[in-house]
C-alpha positions as CSV (number, residue, x, y, z in Angstrom):
1,X,92.0,-29.9,-100.3
2,X,95.7,-30.4,-100.5
3,X,97.0,-33.4,-102.8
4,X,99.4,-35.6,-100.8
5,X,102.2,-37.2,-102.8
6,X,102.3,-41.0,-102.8
7,X,104.6,-42.4,-100.4
8,X,108.0,-43.4,-102.3
9,X,108.1,-47.0,-103.0
10,X,110.7,-49.1,-100.9
11,X,113.7,-50.3,-102.9
12,X,113.4,-53.9,-103.8
13,X,116.6,-54.6,-102.1
14,X,117.5,-53.3,-98.7
15,X,121.2,-52.3,-98.5
16,X,122.6,-51.7,-94.9
17,X,125.8,-51.8,-93.2
18,X,126.9,-51.8,-89.4
19,X,129.3,-53.3,-87.1
20,X,131.3,-54.6,-90.0
21,X,128.2,-56.3,-91.4
22,X,127.0,-55.6,-94.9
23,X,123.4,-57.0,-95.0
24,X,121.4,-57.4,-98.3
25,X,117.7,-58.1,-97.9
26,X,115.5,-58.9,-100.8
27,X,112.4,-56.9,-100.6
28,X,109.5,-58.0,-102.7
29,X,107.7,-60.2,-100.2
30,X,104.2,-60.1,-101.9
31,X,106.3,-62.0,-104.7
32,X,108.3,-64.2,-102.3
33,X,111.3,-61.8,-103.4
34,X,111.4,-63.2,-106.9
35,X,114.3,-61.6,-108.9
36,X,113.8,-58.9,-111.6
37,X,116.6,-57.1,-113.5
38,X,116.6,-54.1,-111.1
39,X,117.3,-56.2,-108.0
40,X,120.1,-58.1,-109.7
41,X,121.7,-54.7,-110.3
42,X,121.1,-53.6,-106.9
43,X,122.8,-56.3,-105.7
44,X,125.9,-56.1,-108.0
45,X,126.0,-52.4,-106.9
46,X,126.3,-53.4,-103.2
47,X,128.7,-56.0,-103.9
48,X,131.0,-53.6,-106.0
49,X,130.8,-50.9,-103.2
50,X,131.7,-53.3,-100.5
51,X,134.5,-55.3,-102.2
52,X,137.1,-52.8,-101.0
53,X,135.3,-51.1,-98.2
54,X,137.1,-51.8,-95.0
55,X,134.1,-51.3,-93.0
56,X,132.6,-54.4,-94.4
57,X,133.8,-57.6,-93.3
58,X,131.0,-60.1,-94.0
59,X,127.9,-60.0,-96.1
60,X,124.6,-61.6,-95.2
61,X,121.7,-62.2,-97.6
62,X,118.3,-62.6,-96.4
63,X,114.6,-62.1,-97.6
64,X,111.9,-59.9,-96.4
65,X,108.5,-61.3,-95.3
66,X,107.7,-64.7,-93.8
67,X,107.5,-66.8,-96.9
68,X,111.0,-67.3,-97.9
69,X,114.4,-66.0,-99.4
70,X,113.3,-66.0,-103.1
71,X,111.0,-67.8,-105.0
72,X,113.2,-67.6,-108.3
73,X,113.3,-65.3,-111.2
74,X,110.3,-63.2,-112.5
75,X,108.9,-65.9,-114.9
76,X,106.0,-63.6,-115.9
77,X,108.6,-61.1,-117.3
78,X,110.5,-64.2,-118.9
79,X,107.3,-65.2,-120.6
80,X,106.7,-61.6,-122.0
81,X,110.4,-61.3,-123.5
82,X,110.0,-64.9,-125.1
83,X,106.6,-64.4,-126.6
84,X,107.5,-60.9,-127.7
85,X,110.8,-62.1,-129.5
86,X,112.9,-60.0,-127.2
87,X,116.0,-62.2,-127.3
88,X,118.2,-59.3,-126.6
89,X,116.4,-58.5,-123.4
90,X,116.6,-62.1,-122.3
91,X,120.1,-62.4,-123.0
92,X,120.7,-59.2,-120.9
93,X,118.7,-60.5,-118.0
94,X,120.6,-64.0,-118.0
95,X,124.0,-62.4,-118.3
96,X,123.4,-60.2,-115.4
97,X,122.0,-62.7,-113.4
98,X,124.8,-65.5,-114.0
99,X,127.5,-62.8,-113.5
100,X,126.1,-62.1,-109.9
101,X,125.9,-66.0,-109.2
102,X,129.6,-66.1,-110.2
103,X,130.3,-62.9,-108.2
104,X,128.8,-64.5,-105.1
105,X,130.8,-67.7,-105.3
106,X,134.2,-65.7,-106.0
107,X,133.5,-63.0,-103.6
108,X,136.6,-62.2,-101.3
109,X,134.8,-61.5,-98.2
110,X,132.6,-64.0,-96.5
111,X,129.2,-64.4,-98.1
112,X,126.2,-66.0,-95.8
113,X,123.0,-66.9,-97.3
114,X,119.9,-67.3,-95.0
115,X,117.8,-69.7,-97.1
116,X,115.0,-69.7,-94.7
117,X,111.5,-70.5,-96.3
118,X,110.9,-70.9,-100.1
119,X,114.5,-70.6,-102.0
120,X,114.0,-71.8,-105.5
121,X,115.3,-71.3,-109.1
122,X,116.9,-67.9,-109.0
123,X,117.1,-68.2,-105.4
124,X,119.4,-71.1,-105.4
125,X,121.5,-68.9,-107.7
126,X,121.9,-66.5,-104.9
127,X,121.9,-69.0,-101.9
128,X,123.6,-72.0,-103.3
129,X,127.0,-70.5,-104.2
130,X,127.4,-68.5,-100.8
131,X,130.5,-69.4,-98.7
132,X,128.1,-70.1,-95.8
133,X,124.6,-71.3,-96.7
134,X,122.0,-71.8,-93.7
135,X,118.7,-73.4,-93.8
136,X,115.9,-73.7,-91.1
137,X,113.0,-76.0,-90.4
138,X,111.0,-73.7,-92.7
139,X,113.3,-74.2,-95.7
140,X,111.9,-75.4,-99.2
141,X,114.8,-75.6,-101.7
142,X,114.4,-76.8,-105.2
143,X,115.4,-76.2,-109.0
144,X,111.7,-76.6,-110.3
145,X,112.5,-75.4,-113.9
146,X,111.4,-78.5,-115.7
147,X,107.8,-77.8,-114.3
148,X,107.6,-74.9,-116.9
149,X,109.2,-76.8,-119.8
150,X,112.6,-75.3,-118.9
151,X,115.9,-76.3,-117.6
152,X,117.9,-75.7,-114.4
153,X,120.3,-72.8,-114.6
154,X,121.9,-70.1,-112.1
155,X,124.8,-72.6,-111.6
156,X,122.2,-75.1,-110.5
157,X,123.6,-77.8,-112.8
158,X,127.0,-77.3,-111.2
159,X,125.2,-78.1,-107.6
160,X,123.1,-80.8,-109.2
161,X,126.3,-82.5,-110.8
162,X,128.0,-82.8,-107.3
163,X,125.2,-84.2,-105.2
164,X,125.6,-87.6,-104.0
165,X,124.9,-90.7,-106.3
166,X,122.1,-89.7,-108.9
167,X,120.5,-87.2,-106.8
168,X,121.5,-84.7,-109.3
169,X,119.4,-86.1,-112.1
170,X,116.6,-86.9,-109.8
171,X,116.3,-83.4,-108.3
172,X,116.9,-81.8,-111.8
173,X,114.5,-83.8,-113.7
174,X,111.7,-83.7,-111.1
175,X,112.1,-80.4,-109.5
176,X,111.6,-82.1,-106.1
177,X,111.6,-79.7,-102.9
178,X,114.2,-80.4,-100.5
179,X,113.7,-79.8,-96.8
180,X,116.8,-78.5,-94.5
181,X,118.1,-82.2,-94.1
182,X,117.8,-83.1,-97.7
183,X,119.4,-79.7,-98.8
184,X,122.4,-80.4,-96.5
185,X,122.7,-83.9,-97.7
186,X,122.6,-83.0,-101.3
187,X,125.1,-80.3,-101.0
188,X,122.9,-77.3,-101.4
189,X,123.4,-76.0,-97.8
190,X,126.0,-76.4,-95.0
191,X,124.1,-75.4,-91.6
192,X,120.9,-76.0,-90.0
193,X,119.8,-73.2,-87.7
194,X,116.3,-72.8,-86.2
195,X,114.4,-70.1,-87.5
196,X,113.9,-68.4,-84.3
197,X,117.8,-68.3,-83.8
198,X,118.4,-66.3,-87.2
199,X,118.3,-62.8,-85.5
200,X,120.9,-64.1,-83.0
201,X,123.1,-65.2,-85.7
202,X,123.1,-61.8,-87.2
203,X,123.6,-60.1,-84.0
204,X,126.9,-62.3,-83.3
205,X,128.1,-61.7,-86.8
206,X,127.6,-57.9,-86.2
207,X,129.1,-57.8,-82.5
208,X,131.9,-60.2,-83.4
209,X,132.0,-62.1,-80.1
210,X,134.5,-64.8,-79.8
211,X,135.0,-67.3,-81.7
212,X,135.9,-64.5,-84.5
213,X,135.3,-66.0,-88.0
214,X,132.0,-66.2,-89.5
215,X,132.1,-70.2,-89.7
216,X,132.9,-70.4,-86.1
217,X,130.1,-68.1,-85.2
218,X,127.5,-70.0,-87.3
219,X,128.7,-73.2,-85.7
220,X,127.4,-71.8,-82.2
221,X,124.0,-71.8,-83.6
222,X,124.2,-75.0,-85.6
223,X,122.1,-77.9,-84.8
224,X,122.0,-81.5,-86.1
225,X,119.2,-81.8,-88.5
226,X,116.9,-85.0,-88.9
227,X,118.1,-87.8,-91.2
228,X,117.7,-86.9,-94.8
229,X,114.6,-88.5,-96.7
230,X,116.9,-88.4,-99.9
231,X,119.3,-90.6,-98.2
232,X,116.9,-93.2,-97.4
233,X,115.6,-92.9,-101.1
234,X,119.0,-93.3,-102.6
235,X,118.6,-97.1,-103.5
236,X,115.7,-96.5,-106.1
237,X,116.9,-93.3,-107.0
238,X,120.2,-94.3,-108.0
239,X,119.1,-97.5,-109.9
240,X,116.5,-95.6,-112.0
241,X,118.2,-92.2,-112.6
242,X,121.5,-94.0,-113.7
243,X,119.8,-95.1,-117.1
244,X,121.0,-93.7,-120.1
245,X,117.8,-91.8,-121.1
246,X,114.7,-90.4,-119.6
247,X,112.5,-93.1,-121.3
248,X,114.8,-95.7,-119.6
249,X,114.6,-93.9,-116.3
250,X,110.9,-93.9,-116.4
251,X,111.0,-97.6,-117.4
252,X,113.4,-98.5,-114.4
253,X,111.0,-96.5,-112.0
254,X,108.0,-98.5,-113.1
255,X,109.9,-101.7,-112.3
256,X,110.6,-100.6,-108.7
257,X,108.3,-101.8,-105.9
258,X,108.6,-98.4,-103.9
259,X,105.3,-96.4,-104.3
260,X,107.6,-93.3,-104.6
261,X,109.3,-94.5,-107.6
262,X,106.0,-95.2,-109.4
263,X,104.7,-91.6,-108.4
264,X,108.1,-90.1,-109.8
265,X,107.4,-92.0,-113.2
266,X,103.9,-90.5,-113.2
267,X,105.4,-86.9,-112.7
268,X,107.9,-87.4,-115.5
269,X,105.3,-88.3,-117.7
270,X,103.5,-84.9,-117.2
271,X,106.6,-82.6,-117.7
272,X,108.1,-81.4,-121.1
273,X,109.9,-84.1,-122.9
274,X,112.4,-81.5,-124.3
275,X,113.1,-80.0,-120.8
276,X,113.5,-83.4,-119.2
277,X,115.9,-84.7,-122.1
278,X,118.0,-81.6,-122.2
279,X,118.2,-81.4,-118.5
280,X,119.5,-84.8,-118.2
281,X,122.3,-84.1,-120.8
282,X,122.9,-80.9,-119.0
283,X,123.6,-82.6,-115.3
284,X,125.7,-85.0,-117.0
285,X,127.8,-82.6,-119.1
286,X,128.3,-80.4,-115.8
287,X,130.2,-83.3,-114.0
288,X,132.8,-83.0,-116.7
289,X,133.2,-79.2,-116.5
290,X,136.0,-77.5,-114.7
291,X,134.0,-75.0,-112.5
292,X,131.0,-72.8,-111.9
293,X,131.7,-70.3,-114.6
294,X,132.0,-73.2,-117.1
295,X,128.5,-74.7,-116.0
296,X,127.0,-71.0,-116.2
297,X,128.4,-70.7,-119.5
298,X,126.6,-74.0,-120.6
299,X,123.3,-73.0,-119.0
300,X,123.5,-69.9,-120.8
301,X,123.5,-71.5,-124.2
302,X,120.9,-73.7,-123.2
303,X,118.5,-71.0,-121.8
304,X,118.8,-69.1,-124.8
305,X,118.0,-72.0,-126.9
306,X,114.8,-72.5,-124.9
307,X,114.2,-69.0,-125.1
308,X,114.6,-68.3,-128.7
309,X,113.8,-71.8,-130.5
310,X,111.4,-73.8,-128.3
311,X,107.9,-73.3,-127.6
312,X,107.7,-75.2,-124.2
313,X,108.9,-72.4,-122.0
314,X,106.3,-70.1,-122.9
315,X,103.5,-72.6,-122.8
316,X,104.9,-74.1,-119.5
317,X,104.7,-70.4,-117.9
318,X,101.3,-69.9,-119.3
319,X,99.9,-73.4,-117.8
320,X,101.7,-73.1,-114.5
321,X,101.9,-69.3,-113.6
322,X,99.6,-67.2,-115.9
323,X,96.5,-69.1,-116.8
324,X,97.1,-71.7,-114.0
325,X,95.2,-74.3,-115.7
326,X,97.8,-77.0,-115.0
327,X,97.6,-78.6,-118.7
328,X,100.4,-77.5,-120.8
329,X,100.6,-78.7,-124.3
330,X,104.1,-79.7,-124.8
331,X,105.8,-80.0,-128.3
332,X,106.5,-82.7,-128.8
333,X,104.0,-84.3,-126.4
334,X,105.8,-87.5,-125.7
335,X,109.5,-88.7,-125.3
336,X,109.1,-91.2,-128.2
337,X,108.4,-88.1,-130.5
338,X,111.5,-86.3,-129.5
339,X,114.1,-85.8,-132.4
340,X,117.2,-87.7,-131.7
341,X,119.5,-84.7,-131.9
342,X,117.6,-82.5,-129.5
343,X,120.2,-82.7,-126.6
344,X,123.1,-82.2,-128.8
345,X,121.4,-79.5,-130.5
346,X,120.6,-77.6,-127.3
347,X,124.1,-78.1,-126.0
348,X,125.8,-77.0,-129.1
349,X,123.7,-73.6,-129.0
350,X,125.7,-70.4,-128.9
351,X,124.0,-67.2,-128.2
352,X,124.7,-64.0,-130.5
353,X,125.8,-62.3,-127.4
354,X,128.5,-64.0,-125.3
355,X,127.9,-64.5,-121.5
356,X,131.2,-62.8,-120.3
357,X,132.3,-59.5,-121.5
């Protein structure tokens, strides 16, 4: 009997070119294309190679499988690094990921992201900073980091800070999921294209039919989305999430007549008090920052503060992702028990390894 060699594993990022189009496909469909460090490096390498390549005019990012573009970062790997005291490895991951987020935002060629299906956390870091951001009727966008006792990063606080009214605070604290209409309204996406037209968009970008610019081509397939639910909810969201502290936000939510407001107060009561307080401060500080790179630098200090000094991140991942018992034991357990200086301490944290080389 002859032993047959096992088939070579497919790359976790598919990199192809043709017709002036550089196409990047995240290729971990069983994990909803969750990002690991190897994928981040492959994306960096492709963008480096294409920047001065005259055969590539436009870059398109999409995801393999039917579930979504990218569910976020590899939180199991993050939990292992945090519980194993591997601060250097955590710093390396975040530094390379944030450099990629900034690279996408600053890329000299049009970068188009197809945020079809689940696009959350690290997926927002890839799609949210693209020059052209497309969503579909299947899109589900969110920054859900507070659900695991963490805080929005990958430039998420920059996007949240520039959402209308107090939607940034609402979306950042609750991790609420946006559909296509909400994502466009909140500034996380630009165009609505039905899922079954995405192949036609890719083909048009490759064949370069008139009109010739990527934006004009996408507009040929753009449809008007339904009215955004977030727009209809602005009254109670803006009122409650304008409060100075998380405790006061909860108090205002309890006083509102809308059932959604009461449900939001209940949700906040289940989440990490530390994660909520720091996220509120981070989004508001991001409004005063000059640009995405400054927001990423602030986020880097915050995530390393969580990864090296706080128990809630590992506990949140355990409860939500590993054991899935959905009963995290936060430390401290209530907003009333939070140290008064927790936000200032988090924002002042400076990692041993700087973000930018």
